[in-house]
PADRENDREN-83154 format. One record per residue: x, y negated, z negated of N, C-alpha, C in turn; residue in one letter. Coordinates in steps of 0.001 Angstrom, whole numbers, plus 500000, padded with zeros to 6 digits. Each point is the difference from the previous one (the first is absolute). Example, Ala and Ser with C-alpha at 12.3 -4.5 7.8 and 13.67 -1.06 7.14 Angstrom:
513190505690492200499110498810500000500900498800500000A;499650498950500720500820498810499940499230498910499270S;
***
This chain:
486360488061486228500035500070501459499818501456500442X;499098500253500952499754501389500427501205500568500729X;500137501326499987501116500614500720499862499786501509X;501147500014500684499980499930501458499393501275500568X;500318501124499358499459501284500420499980500926498798X;499005500883499948499904500956498899499387501305500496X;500566501100499540499449501332500233499497500514498661X;498751500408499952499402500474498751499533501436500157X;500718500909499339499653501431499994499779500538501415X;500864499600500926499824500464501376500523501429500158X;499351500733500872500431501345500382499914500100501512X;500949500701500594500002500213501445500105501491500263X;499010500543500694499995501409500410500100500068501517X;500804500940500488500123500233501432499500501393500326X;499333500162501149499565501341500410501194500948500086X;499824501184499479501007501078499990501135499750499018X;500430498731499853501105499705499079499525499835498560X;498746499661499815499484499791498657500372498637499443X;500091499906498678500259498728499327501412499508500280X;500120498772500505501298499402500286500392498944498976X;499002499439499328500272498914499054498895499929498968X;500418499769498754499057499598498981499534501068499024X;499204499488499027499536498618499896501151499037499706X;499940498858500661501127499059500018499470498591499792X;500606499274499063499575498634499683501209499081499997X;499902498888500720501093499024500062499419498639500326X;500453498981499271499567498630500235501234499127500203X;499932499087500980501147499159500335499579498531499922X;500674499242499138499676498597499796500635499128501079X;499458498811500228500612499084500965501462499734499652X;500868500095500994501410499713499794500802501077499306X;499369501107499625500699501070499290500736500905500980X;501136500547499559500742500975500800499937501342499277X;499381500979500653499806501323499412500681501044500869X;500788500855499384500601501133500705499187501248499706X;499821500818501014499274501263499867501000501124500245X;500265500783498956501031501034500043499365501343499670X;500434501056500693499491501333499714500650501023500897X;499824501272499684500608501055500815499381500066501394X;500716500613500930499482500156501362498662500733499978X;499069499511500807498702500650500116499010499656498917X;500326499001499163499085499682498892498877499056500425X;500091499405501187498930499121500468500338498525499963X;501285499658499918500384498581499948499543499247501252X;500267500583501162499611499331501244498482499947500153X;499305501014499503498537499976500013499487498851499153X;500584499823498819499607498881499146500246498669500697X;501129499892500710500310498752500695498985499724501107X;499572501053500710498993499805501054498676499540499403X;499653500494498817498787499529499329500130498522499643X;501170499619499481500236498603499641499920499091501222X;500450500530501145499999499212501238498632499932500653X;499068500850499582498704500070500652500028500816501276X;501075500785500197500121500845501191499291501338499838X;499596500300498785499335501270499703499019499759498861X;498964500814499950499014499888498931500091501224499086X;499756499819498698500074501143499092498789500916500144X;500199501249499646498880500940499949499070499639498850X;500606499619498894499276499544498815500771498860499365X;499330499213499178500655498888499331499763498685500723X;500597498929499473499729498647500476501289499280500362X;499969499354501153501097499118500421499463498573500012X;500678499108499287499601498597499955501134499159500558X;499693499228501039501010499161500637499507498561500041X;500789499069499430499660498583500128500802499341501116X;501049500693500480500739499500501163499121500171501227X;499737498902500699499100500049501139500664500518501259X;499250500014501076500506500474501283501199499146500421X;501061500659500402501202499291500418500910499603498852X;499602500304498765500805499616498841500805501170499434X;500002501129500699500778501172499600500946500381501133X;501263500241499650500983500459500979500618501294499496X;500327500902500945500580501299499660501292500180500782X;501044500460499309501266500358500643500221501485499754X;500136500751501074500167501445499893501482500380500004X;500263501284499762501377500477499944500718499769501325X;499321500266501121500548499677501320499596498570500346X;500885499234500645499697498591500276498741499761500838X;499592500952500851498782499906500826499952498728500843X;501129499607500548500035498852500903499703500459501419X;499284499181500757499720500318501405501305499914500782X;500465501090500612501330500018500614500150499094501210X;498899499646500658500073499178501205499953498502499695X;499861499655498710499882498595499616501247499551499249X;500309498734500104501114499440499244499660499968498511X;501015499800499181499762499877498560499032498858499715X;500188498882500677499131498845499794498558500320500390X;499818500671501129498646500354500438499353500988499045X;500774500947499479499471500945499021499506499289498754X;500794499063499514499634499295498769498808499076500240X;499915499431501200498895499081500311498678500723500224X;500054501298500275498802500733500418498817499866499043X;500164500203498667498818499879499141499391498606499996X;500817498971500201499461498643500074499208499801501280X;500529500510501108499296499867501274498687500782499986X;500027501186499380498771500793499914498952499299499134X;500466499164499059499073499265499137499508498713500639X;500494499706501226499495498838500717500932498821500085X;501218500107499453500948498894500076500484499831501434X;500391498788500350500538499752501335501324500740500155X;500328500349501239501235500729500250501216499201499526X;500019498713500323501148499178499616500101499878498485X;498869499740499342500017499862498545500428501281499313X;499488501129500515500351501295499421501483500296500181X;500537499686501177501419500273500249500891499104499124X;499586498761499770500778499118499119500029500540498568X;498832500436499519499944500562498651500786501311499913X;499966500773501077500743501261500028501498499741499934X;500477498993500729501427499661499966500415499583498585X;499143499228499334500304499587498638500014501200499055X;499069500946500211499948501189499152501243500862500202X;500454500128501235501214500767500270501208499346499342X;500048498681500019501106499299499333499983500258498498X;498813500074499422499891500241498556500549501362499600X;499934500977500915500507501338499661501402500234500571X;500654498915500423501382500129500446500176500400501441X;498977499810500837500087500415501397499958498817500962X;500401498826499540500108498865500911501012500342501092X;499638499749501239500864500335501117499661501321500651X;499158500802499340499624501308500553498569500006500523X;499452498818500237498594499911500379499673500786501271X;500886499991500962499707500635501287500488501440500090X;500578500523498922500475501388500003498821500956499999X;500124501094500750499011501066499975500304500924498821X;498993500728499502500231500902498863501177500951500195X;500201500505501217501102500933500252501358499345499821X;500032498668500030501253499271499831500272499646498539X;499090500350499122500137499669498572500460501216499221X;500832499781498998500359501079499084498789500360499149X;500115501111499250498881500391499142499629498927499005X;501020499377499390499727498936499032499383498781500640X;500475499648501200499450498834500704498556500260500414X;499716501222500458498629500333500389499062499915498805X;500474500435498831499157499903498811499798498546499594X;501027499165500165499836498579499720498954499379500930X;500025500416501268498989499498500934498600500437499578X;499873501235499517498699500478499512499540499195498788X;500932499661499121499656499171498847499570498606500442X;500712499447500982499614498687500513498591500030500559X;499680501063500759498654500131500570498949500111498890X;500324500725498933499045500160498905499793498697499233X;501050499191499902499927498794499170499584498747500768X;500009500069501351499723498803500782498578499500499782X;499093500885499616498612499598499742499792499520498562X;501085500001499192499933499626498583498892500776499272X;500115501322499963498940500831499403499926499829498484X;498834500281499464499841500054498543500442501340499453X;499984501035500854500366501350499587500944500598501035X;501190500404499542500999500620500864500233501427499515X;499819500966500907500131501415499670501181500577500760X;500916500655499285501232500530500587500052501502499745X;500004500787501074499999501456499879501402500539500283X;500821500101498971501386500471500104500742499340501159X;500026498673500046500570499326501170501509500147500134X;500685500354498900501460500065500047500524501437500015X;499119500973500096500384501400499803501068500469500988X;499962499496501237500930500488501019501289499187500072X;500180499051499074501133499091500068501084500390498998X;501229499570500283501097500283499077499856499155498735X;500723500374498947499823499386498684500312498507500019X;501042499586500706500348498578500042498880499200500646X;499459500499501112498909499305500681498744499996499146X;499733501108499317498832500077499105500053498911498943X;501163499873499369500131499009498924499855498580500536X;500582499749501158499891498679500599498549499660500334X;499274500960500576498598499768500348499119499852498765X;500321500731498936499243499842498758500106498569499487X;501206499438500025500175498607499585499277499053500944X;500042500304501303499304499153500972498498499969499738X;499421501170499724498560500059499736499647499158498771X;500820500093498957499721499237498784500147498491500239X;500975499602500807500159498579500314498815499495500821X;499538500815500944498835499624500792498745499943499134X;499882500929499059498861500003499070499941498687499214X;501169499487499617500043498778499200499361498818500732X;500030500016501337499489498867500773498483499902499975X;499295501120500160498536499953500106499285500857498962X;500753500795499231499478500818498903498814500895500391X;500137500810501061498943500986500249500065501096498944X;498892500663499764500053501244499235500664501046500888X;500889500798499415500725501016500767499825501353499323X;499672501011500791500037501392499546500918500738500955X;501033500642499459500879500749500891500223501406499475X;500000500929500942500215501413499719501479500305500174X;500575500738499057501394500387500108500236501296499237X;501019500764500440500462501159499236501173499619499104X;500523498794500191501219499570499335499665499308498678X;500329500669498892499656499477498675500670498655499742X;501280499876500344500715498753499744499473498864500879X;499621500316501223499397498989500867498693499492499398X;499201500905499458498742499612499366500249499087498806X;500952500380499143500289499202498803500598498646500360X;500687499929501126500628498737500409498984499034500598X;499100500508500843499124499113500758498697499651499296X;499519500870499130498639499842499478499975499420498590X;498910499329499691499741499599498614499262501111499260X;499396500924500771499297501141499397500155501203500920X;500324501154499409500154501230500765498910500973499574X;499175500414500952498962501009499746500533501346500469X;500048500961499083500571501318500283498865500995500192X;500070500776501089498951500955500325500415501422499666X;499014500816499722500229501420499769500154500721501333X;500351501265499932499978500853501186498584500011500578X;499897500210501322498704499950500667499019501057499523X;498709499671500015499441498702500375500334498943498949X;500612498902500451500607499028499106499024499263499108X;500421499860498759499325499140499022501068499121499382X;499607499026499214500971499147499328500507500716498749X;501303500308499998500612500617498820500295498956498933X;500226498774500422500295498910499072500558498819500764X;500139498884499318500520498788500620501105499411499128X;501019499441500640501133499397499319500088498530500399X;499985499120499021500232498579500249501512499759500033X;500451499261501006501428499725500152500267498550499609X;500831499819498977500335498656499534500988499357500968X;500112498682499914500993499302500803499384499081501031X;500778499010500404499574498972500944499882500566501407X;498980499552500724499856500306501424500082498705500788X;500764499965501101500905501027500511501090500332498994X;500612501166500144500984500448499038501254499141500040X;500563499775498816501250499265499893501169500924500333X;501111499416500409501185500785500317500408500827498773X;500272501280500232500418500868498901498859500652499247X;498748499823500478498860500565499272500112501512499851X;500577500672501003500110501456499937500906500485498853X;500797499123499446500892500387498899499402499694498632X;498792499430499968499418499579498721499283501145499296X;499883499925498660499241501012499255498540500080500449X;499402498871500389498603499995500427499797500867501241X;500931499869500936499901500792501224500201501478499702X;501025500337499232500278501400499700498845500625499220X;499438499263499054498873500514499214498807500282500911X;499698499067500909498857500194500891500218501199500916X;501201500119500573500279501118500908499898501338499275X;500524500073498781499920501250499232498567500314499614X;499228498977499651498600500223499620499189500514501188X;500270499463501188499309500478501196500386501443500294X;501287500317499883500464501366500233499345500978499034X;499909499613498726499374500866498998498534500245500327X;499306498954500438498579500150500346499831500911501206X;500915499914500960499928500873501171500086501467499582X;500925500277499092500160501389499509498746500454499248X;499516499150499096498822500352499208498758500164500888X;499884499103501007498858500097500898500003501272500810X;501182500441500419500113501246500752499683501204499118X;500460499947498751499734501107499081498514500088499651X;499369498826499808498582500014499644499139500521501130X;500450499758501249499205500444501143500262501437500373X;501065500562499449500389501360500377499040501020499414X;
***
């Protein structure tokens, strides 16, 4: 089966800034969960924009089998329209794709319930906590049932308890429709917990320093963080981060 998306020897150059990424190669299979980890400024978000089709590489090849409307992106900030209710925000991509207003709102209400926001349909973003706003963003991303879900440090501004809860929520939601997921994070343990494969990047311009396969059932079973498999994966990712930084220095 072909990958949902693949970057082959891509490089991104910016005027005045020079090389921001690459050469960089990454392939993501259908239903796979991949974490992208690396030091600040290595080009993780640039790689995610290439995967999303929001940017084109200076050199190299991007191959996407996910069609139009089959990719969803969740950014670090919830990016909800402040004048719209949570339900209207979640329904927006369906309405833009041509769905009826009533049908879109019904699906949006169901999506909000799936992320634990039943009863908050009419709340405005300013009335939601940080965790609730991120759940609404996840509902909006998943309401179209995408084949590819891209997460750009979505939990970075949240406290540890909320981060862990949302990580489990994402994995439970993944189990329902099995989209391919690529998420960017600085948190090594979060990467080892959520992903089946962790791709570690070097210091910028980022390249792949190595990849770590994470054993264990997805979604994670209770107590997974205490298992040897989890500790081994987290330590292996940490070691690669150090080696990647040294090699790029």
